[in-house]
A tleap script that builds the chain and sets N, CA, C and O, in Angstrom:
source leaprc.protein.ff14SB
mol = sequence {
  NMET ARG LEU LYS ASN GLN ALA GLN GLN LYS
  LEU ARG SER GLU GLU GLY TYR ALA LEU ALA
  VAL LYS ARG MET ILE GLU PRO GLU PRO VAL
  PHE GLY ASP ILE LYS ASN ASN ARG ASN PHE
  LYS ARG PHE LEU LEU ARG GLY LEU PRO LYS
  VAL SER LEU GLU VAL GLY TRP LEU SER LEU
  ALA HIE ASN LEU ILE LYS LYS ALA LYS VAL
  ASP ALA LYS CYS LYS GLY ALA LYS ARG GLU
  HIE ALA CALA
}
set mol.1.N position { 9.234 39.445 1.611 }
set mol.1.CA position { 7.797 39.363 1.555 }
set mol.1.C position { 7.278 39.841 0.195 }
set mol.1.O position { 6.337 39.272 -0.359 }
set mol.2.N position { 7.904 40.886 -0.325 }
set mol.2.CA position { 7.495 41.427 -1.617 }
set mol.2.C position { 7.691 40.399 -2.715 }
set mol.2.O position { 6.829 40.238 -3.579 }
set mol.3.N position { 8.826 39.697 -2.688 }
set mol.3.CA position { 9.105 38.686 -3.712 }
set mol.3.C position { 8.129 37.519 -3.619 }
set mol.3.O position { 7.711 36.957 -4.631 }
set mol.4.N position { 7.779 37.167 -2.395 }
set mol.4.CA position { 6.818 36.081 -2.197 }
set mol.4.C position { 5.455 36.461 -2.784 }
set mol.4.O position { 4.801 35.636 -3.423 }
set mol.5.N position { 5.036 37.686 -2.573 }
set mol.5.CA position { 3.765 38.159 -3.137 }
set mol.5.C position { 3.808 38.187 -4.662 }
set mol.5.O position { 2.828 37.843 -5.322 }
set mol.6.N position { 4.946 38.596 -5.218 }
set mol.6.CA position { 5.090 38.608 -6.674 }
set mol.6.C position { 4.986 37.196 -7.234 }
set mol.6.O position { 4.334 36.976 -8.255 }
set mol.7.N position { 5.626 36.241 -6.568 }
set mol.7.CA position { 5.580 34.850 -7.024 }
set mol.7.C position { 4.156 34.317 -6.957 }
set mol.7.O position { 3.720 33.611 -7.866 }
set mol.8.N position { 3.429 34.640 -5.904 }
set mol.8.CA position { 2.048 34.188 -5.777 }
set mol.8.C position { 1.168 34.781 -6.871 }
set mol.8.O position { 0.304 34.097 -7.420 }
set mol.9.N position { 1.390 36.051 -7.185 }
set mol.9.CA position { 0.613 36.688 -8.249 }
set mol.9.C position { 0.888 36.033 -9.602 }
set mol.9.O position { -0.027 35.838 -10.402 }
set mol.10.N position { 2.151 35.698 -9.851 }
set mol.10.CA position { 2.493 35.032 -11.114 }
set mol.10.C position { 1.820 33.668 -11.213 }
set mol.10.O position { 1.311 33.295 -12.270 }
set mol.11.N position { 1.820 32.925 -10.107 }
set mol.11.CA position { 1.208 31.600 -10.115 }
set mol.11.C position { -0.298 31.668 -10.279 }
set mol.11.O position { -0.902 30.745 -10.827 }
set mol.12.N position { -0.908 32.734 -9.817 }
set mol.12.CA position { -2.357 32.879 -9.929 }
set mol.12.C position { -2.799 33.364 -11.309 }
set mol.12.O position { -3.982 33.294 -11.641 }
set mol.13.N position { -1.859 33.853 -12.110 }
set mol.13.CA position { -2.209 34.314 -13.456 }
set mol.13.C position { -2.495 33.101 -14.348 }
set mol.13.O position { -2.173 31.968 -13.990 }
set mol.14.N position { -3.096 33.350 -15.500 }
set mol.14.CA position { -3.406 32.258 -16.431 }
set mol.14.C position { -2.140 31.551 -16.888 }
set mol.14.O position { -2.095 30.324 -16.972 }
set mol.15.N position { -1.115 32.338 -17.181 }
set mol.15.CA position { 0.151 31.752 -17.636 }
set mol.15.C position { 0.791 30.909 -16.533 }
set mol.15.O position { 1.308 29.823 -16.797 }
set mol.16.N position { 0.755 31.408 -15.308 }
set mol.16.CA position { 1.312 30.671 -14.173 }
set mol.16.C position { 0.560 29.381 -13.911 }
set mol.16.O position { 1.161 28.352 -13.601 }
set mol.17.N position { -0.759 29.440 -14.036 }
set mol.17.CA position { -1.578 28.243 -13.842 }
set mol.17.C position { -1.260 27.204 -14.910 }
set mol.17.O position { -1.150 26.016 -14.609 }
set mol.18.N position { -1.113 27.647 -16.156 }
set mol.18.CA position { -0.782 26.716 -17.247 }
set mol.18.C position { 0.567 26.058 -16.997 }
set mol.18.O position { 0.737 24.866 -17.253 }
set mol.19.N position { 1.523 26.830 -16.501 }
set mol.19.CA position { 2.840 26.275 -16.177 }
set mol.19.C position { 2.737 25.247 -15.055 }
set mol.19.O position { 3.359 24.187 -15.124 }
set mol.20.N position { 1.956 25.556 -14.026 }
set mol.20.CA position { 1.791 24.637 -12.896 }
set mol.20.C position { 1.150 23.331 -13.353 }
set mol.20.O position { 1.563 22.253 -12.924 }
set mol.21.N position { 0.145 23.419 -14.221 }
set mol.21.CA position { -0.517 22.215 -14.730 }
set mol.21.C position { 0.467 21.381 -15.539 }
set mol.21.O position { 0.483 20.154 -15.436 }
set mol.22.N position { 1.283 22.047 -16.339 }
set mol.22.CA position { 2.277 21.339 -17.150 }
set mol.22.C position { 3.285 20.606 -16.262 }
set mol.22.O position { 3.676 19.477 -16.555 }
set mol.23.N position { 3.699 21.253 -15.184 }
set mol.23.CA position { 4.679 20.641 -14.288 }
set mol.23.C position { 4.108 19.434 -13.558 }
set mol.23.O position { 4.852 18.529 -13.180 }
set mol.24.N position { 2.789 19.412 -13.356 }
set mol.24.CA position { 2.164 18.290 -12.650 }
set mol.24.C position { 2.319 16.985 -13.423 }
set mol.24.O position { 2.393 15.912 -12.824 }
set mol.25.N position { 2.369 17.071 -14.743 }
set mol.25.CA position { 2.443 15.846 -15.527 }
set mol.25.C position { 3.869 15.502 -15.930 }
set mol.25.O position { 4.108 14.469 -16.556 }
set mol.26.N position { 4.815 16.363 -15.576 }
set mol.26.CA position { 6.211 16.100 -15.879 }
set mol.26.C position { 6.826 15.258 -14.756 }
set mol.26.O position { 6.343 15.289 -13.624 }
set mol.27.N position { 7.876 14.515 -15.061 }
set mol.27.CA position { 8.491 13.656 -14.041 }
set mol.27.C position { 9.330 14.405 -13.018 }
set mol.27.O position { 9.779 13.807 -12.040 }
set mol.28.N position { 9.549 15.690 -13.217 }
set mol.28.CA position { 10.404 16.462 -12.322 }
set mol.28.C position { 10.011 16.353 -10.849 }
set mol.28.O position { 10.899 16.171 -10.016 }
set mol.29.N position { 8.729 16.454 -10.481 }
set mol.29.CA position { 8.373 16.346 -9.064 }
set mol.29.C position { 8.751 14.998 -8.446 }
set mol.29.O position { 9.073 14.926 -7.260 }
set mol.30.N position { 8.713 13.942 -9.243 }
set mol.30.CA position { 9.072 12.614 -8.727 }
set mol.30.C position { 10.538 12.593 -8.312 }
set mol.30.O position { 10.878 12.106 -7.234 }
set mol.31.N position { 11.406 13.125 -9.175 }
set mol.31.CA position { 12.830 13.142 -8.843 }
set mol.31.C position { 13.103 14.078 -7.669 }
set mol.31.O position { 13.965 13.797 -6.837 }
set mol.32.N position { 12.376 15.182 -7.601 }
set mol.32.CA position { 12.523 16.086 -6.462 }
set mol.32.C position { 12.122 15.413 -5.167 }
set mol.32.O position { 12.780 15.584 -4.141 }
set mol.33.N position { 11.036 14.643 -5.212 }
set mol.33.CA position { 10.574 13.915 -4.027 }
set mol.33.C position { 11.611 12.886 -3.598 }
set mol.33.O position { 11.934 12.779 -2.415 }
set mol.34.N position { 12.123 12.139 -4.548 }
set mol.34.CA position { 13.105 11.100 -4.226 }
set mol.34.C position { 14.377 11.718 -3.652 }
set mol.34.O position { 14.948 11.196 -2.694 }
set mol.35.N position { 14.816 12.825 -4.236 }
set mol.35.CA position { 16.060 13.450 -3.773 }
set mol.35.C position { 15.892 14.147 -2.426 }
set mol.35.O position { 16.710 13.965 -1.524 }
set mol.36.N position { 14.844 14.938 -2.290 }
set mol.36.CA position { 14.708 15.749 -1.075 }
set mol.36.C position { 13.985 15.026 0.048 }
set mol.36.O position { 14.487 14.985 1.171 }
set mol.37.N position { 12.832 14.462 -0.221 }
set mol.37.CA position { 12.036 13.841 0.838 }
set mol.37.C position { 12.555 12.477 1.255 }
set mol.37.O position { 12.411 12.088 2.413 }
set mol.38.N position { 13.151 11.755 0.338 }
set mol.38.CA position { 13.694 10.426 0.666 }
set mol.38.C position { 15.191 10.480 0.947 }
set mol.38.O position { 15.814 9.466 1.260 }
set mol.39.N position { 15.762 11.686 0.830 }
set mol.39.CA position { 17.185 11.926 1.112 }
set mol.39.C position { 18.108 11.054 0.259 }
set mol.39.O position { 19.123 10.551 0.742 }
set mol.40.N position { 17.746 10.883 -1.010 }
set mol.40.CA position { 18.580 10.099 -1.923 }
set mol.40.C position { 19.505 11.054 -2.654 }
set mol.40.O position { 19.049 11.859 -3.467 }
set mol.41.N position { 20.789 10.976 -2.377 }
set mol.41.CA position { 21.746 11.909 -2.973 }
set mol.41.C position { 22.673 11.241 -3.998 }
set mol.41.O position { 23.122 11.888 -4.944 }
set mol.42.N position { 22.955 9.961 -3.810 }
set mol.42.CA position { 23.845 9.275 -4.759 }
set mol.42.C position { 23.565 7.775 -4.747 }
set mol.42.O position { 23.030 7.227 -3.783 }
set mol.43.N position { 23.940 7.140 -5.833 }
set mol.43.CA position { 23.749 5.697 -5.940 }
set mol.43.C position { 24.751 4.980 -5.055 }
set mol.43.O position { 25.902 5.400 -4.931 }
set mol.44.N position { 24.305 3.897 -4.445 }
set mol.44.CA position { 25.169 3.116 -3.572 }
set mol.44.C position { 25.936 2.058 -4.353 }
set mol.44.O position { 27.021 1.637 -3.951 }
set mol.45.N position { 25.356 1.632 -5.479 }
set mol.45.CA position { 25.940 0.563 -6.264 }
set mol.45.C position { 26.613 1.132 -7.514 }
set mol.45.O position { 26.332 2.263 -7.910 }
set mol.46.N position { 27.486 0.362 -8.125 }
set mol.46.CA position { 28.190 0.796 -9.330 }
set mol.46.C position { 27.901 -0.163 -10.474 }
set mol.46.O position { 27.697 -1.359 -10.267 }
set mol.47.N position { 27.888 0.384 -11.684 }
set mol.47.CA position { 27.609 -0.420 -12.868 }
set mol.47.C position { 26.164 -0.216 -13.307 }
set mol.47.O position { 25.256 -0.112 -12.482 }
set mol.48.N position { 25.971 -0.161 -14.621 }
set mol.48.CA position { 24.648 0.126 -15.163 }
set mol.48.C position { 23.566 -0.855 -14.711 }
set mol.48.O position { 22.479 -0.412 -14.341 }
set mol.49.N position { 23.813 -2.166 -14.724 }
set mol.49.CA position { 22.751 -3.077 -14.272 }
set mol.49.C position { 22.351 -2.853 -12.810 }
set mol.49.O position { 21.172 -2.923 -12.463 }
set mol.50.N position { 23.339 -2.587 -11.966 }
set mol.50.CA position { 23.045 -2.376 -10.551 }
set mol.50.C position { 22.353 -1.033 -10.317 }
set mol.50.O position { 21.450 -0.928 -9.487 }
set mol.51.N position { 22.784 -0.011 -11.054 }
set mol.51.CA position { 22.139 1.298 -10.929 }
set mol.51.C position { 20.700 1.212 -11.430 }
set mol.51.O position { 19.801 1.810 -10.840 }
set mol.52.N position { 20.480 0.475 -12.508 }
set mol.52.CA position { 19.115 0.288 -13.024 }
set mol.52.C position { 18.242 -0.394 -11.978 }
set mol.52.O position { 17.080 -0.030 -11.799 }
set mol.53.N position { 18.796 -1.370 -11.297 }
set mol.53.CA position { 18.072 -2.055 -10.233 }
set mol.53.C position { 17.755 -1.094 -9.087 }
set mol.53.O position { 16.652 -1.111 -8.541 }
set mol.54.N position { 18.719 -0.266 -8.732 }
set mol.54.CA position { 18.510 0.694 -7.651 }
set mol.54.C position { 17.430 1.723 -8.021 }
set mol.54.O position { 16.613 2.096 -7.180 }
set mol.55.N position { 17.431 2.170 -9.259 }
set mol.55.CA position { 16.392 3.092 -9.729 }
set mol.55.C position { 15.034 2.392 -9.664 }
set mol.55.O position { 14.033 3.010 -9.302 }
set mol.56.N position { 15.000 1.120 -10.011 }
set mol.56.CA position { 13.758 0.349 -9.913 }
set mol.56.C position { 13.247 0.282 -8.490 }
set mol.56.O position { 12.045 0.408 -8.257 }
set mol.57.N position { 14.143 0.086 -7.532 }
set mol.57.CA position { 13.751 0.048 -6.118 }
set mol.57.C position { 13.192 1.391 -5.677 }
set mol.57.O position { 12.179 1.460 -4.982 }
set mol.58.N position { 13.875 2.467 -6.096 }
set mol.58.CA position { 13.405 3.805 -5.738 }
set mol.58.C position { 12.027 4.073 -6.331 }
set mol.58.O position { 11.155 4.627 -5.662 }
set mol.59.N position { 11.834 3.683 -7.578 }
set mol.59.CA position { 10.546 3.889 -8.243 }
set mol.59.C position { 9.452 3.072 -7.571 }
set mol.59.O position { 8.338 3.555 -7.369 }
set mol.60.N position { 9.775 1.846 -7.230 }
set mol.60.CA position { 8.812 0.984 -6.551 }
set mol.60.C position { 8.407 1.581 -5.203 }
set mol.60.O position { 7.224 1.627 -4.865 }
set mol.61.N position { 9.398 2.035 -4.441 }
set mol.61.CA position { 9.111 2.638 -3.138 }
set mol.61.C position { 8.251 3.889 -3.309 }
set mol.61.O position { 7.300 4.095 -2.554 }
set mol.62.N position { 8.576 4.718 -4.288 }
set mol.62.CA position { 7.798 5.936 -4.538 }
set mol.62.C position { 6.348 5.591 -4.870 }
set mol.62.O position { 5.422 6.206 -4.341 }
set mol.63.N position { 6.155 4.608 -5.746 }
set mol.63.CA position { 4.803 4.235 -6.158 }
set mol.63.C position { 4.014 3.584 -5.020 }
set mol.63.O position { 2.811 3.813 -4.896 }
set mol.64.N position { 4.677 2.777 -4.192 }
set mol.64.CA position { 3.991 2.155 -3.057 }
set mol.64.C position { 3.553 3.199 -2.033 }
set mol.64.O position { 2.455 3.112 -1.484 }
set mol.65.N position { 4.416 4.186 -1.778 }
set mol.65.CA position { 4.060 5.251 -0.843 }
set mol.65.C position { 2.888 6.056 -1.394 }
set mol.65.O position { 1.967 6.413 -0.660 }
set mol.66.N position { 2.934 6.335 -2.688 }
set mol.66.CA position { 1.854 7.075 -3.344 }
set mol.66.C position { 0.540 6.300 -3.260 }
set mol.66.O position { -0.506 6.880 -2.972 }
set mol.67.N position { 0.592 4.997 -3.511 }
set mol.67.CA position { -0.595 4.136 -3.446 }
set mol.67.C position { -1.150 4.084 -2.020 }
set mol.67.O position { -2.364 4.132 -1.822 }
set mol.68.N position { -0.267 3.986 -1.035 }
set mol.68.CA position { -0.709 3.939 0.363 }
set mol.68.C position { -1.426 5.225 0.747 }
set mol.68.O position { -2.418 5.185 1.474 }
set mol.69.N position { -0.932 6.377 0.264 }
set mol.69.CA position { -1.584 7.653 0.560 }
set mol.69.C position { -2.971 7.707 -0.067 }
set mol.69.O position { -3.924 8.165 0.564 }
set mol.70.N position { -3.084 7.238 -1.311 }
set mol.70.CA position { -4.385 7.241 -1.994 }
set mol.70.C position { -5.353 6.308 -1.270 }
set mol.70.O position { -6.512 6.663 -1.059 }
set mol.71.N position { -4.887 5.123 -0.891 }
set mol.71.CA position { -5.731 4.168 -0.174 }
set mol.71.C position { -6.195 4.731 1.168 }
set mol.71.O position { -7.357 4.574 1.541 }
set mol.72.N position { -5.286 5.385 1.892 }
set mol.72.CA position { -5.643 5.966 3.183 }
set mol.72.C position { -6.673 7.074 3.003 }
set mol.72.O position { -7.598 7.206 3.804 }
set mol.73.N position { -6.508 7.869 1.951 }
set mol.73.CA position { -7.457 8.943 1.679 }
set mol.73.C position { -8.830 8.369 1.338 }
set mol.73.O position { -9.849 8.869 1.813 }
set mol.74.N position { -8.859 7.325 0.518 }
set mol.74.CA position { -10.132 6.684 0.146 }
set mol.74.C position { -10.792 6.042 1.363 }
set mol.74.O position { -12.010 6.118 1.531 }
set mol.75.N position { -9.994 5.419 2.195 }
set mol.75.CA position { -10.527 4.772 3.395 }
set mol.75.C position { -11.131 5.809 4.333 }
set mol.75.O position { -12.182 5.572 4.928 }
set mol.76.N position { -10.470 6.963 4.468 }
set mol.76.CA position { -10.997 8.038 5.303 }
set mol.76.C position { -12.283 8.605 4.738 }
set mol.76.O position { -13.196 8.946 5.490 }
set mol.77.N position { -12.364 8.710 3.418 }
set mol.77.CA position { -13.571 9.227 2.772 }
set mol.77.C position { -14.729 8.257 2.954 }
set mol.77.O position { -15.858 8.686 3.190 }
set mol.78.N position { -14.471 6.957 2.850 }
set mol.78.CA position { -15.507 5.947 3.056 }
set mol.78.C position { -16.013 5.980 4.491 }
set mol.78.O position { -17.208 5.831 4.746 }
set mol.79.N position { -15.078 6.179 5.429 }
set mol.79.CA position { -15.438 6.228 6.832 }
set mol.79.C position { -16.339 7.426 7.119 }
set mol.79.O position { -17.312 7.311 7.865 }
set mol.80.N position { -16.013 8.579 6.526 }
set mol.80.CA position { -16.829 9.780 6.718 }
set mol.80.C position { -18.202 9.606 6.077 }
set mol.80.O position { -19.215 10.046 6.621 }
set mol.81.N position { -18.220 8.961 4.919 }
set mol.81.CA position { -19.479 8.759 4.182 }
set mol.81.C position { -20.405 7.809 4.958 }
set mol.81.O position { -21.622 7.994 4.960 }
set mol.82.N position { -19.831 6.799 5.613 }
set mol.82.CA position { -20.623 5.810 6.339 }
set mol.82.C position { -21.185 6.386 7.642 }
set mol.82.O position { -22.226 5.940 8.124 }
set mol.83.N position { -20.498 7.367 8.203 }
set mol.83.CA position { -20.941 7.924 9.498 }
set mol.83.C position { -22.091 8.865 9.401 }
set mol.83.O position { -22.546 9.391 10.417 }
savepdb mol mol.pdb
quit
């Protein structure tokens, strides 16, 4: 619990906030999402052209899921605004 509180205090500091903002624009969260949330651990295909294609599929799926979330959020906001 003590370590968790220390981590929260660091993130709330100016330096921690600047680090968090920097990480938001880095590609690291995308790869973390693909690896952990999509359970992608290794390439199924072999050879650079096939691996490039597989990375393209993963990127496409990530972007489509992201777009669907944004669309759903906008649709919910429009629904609340109209009511």
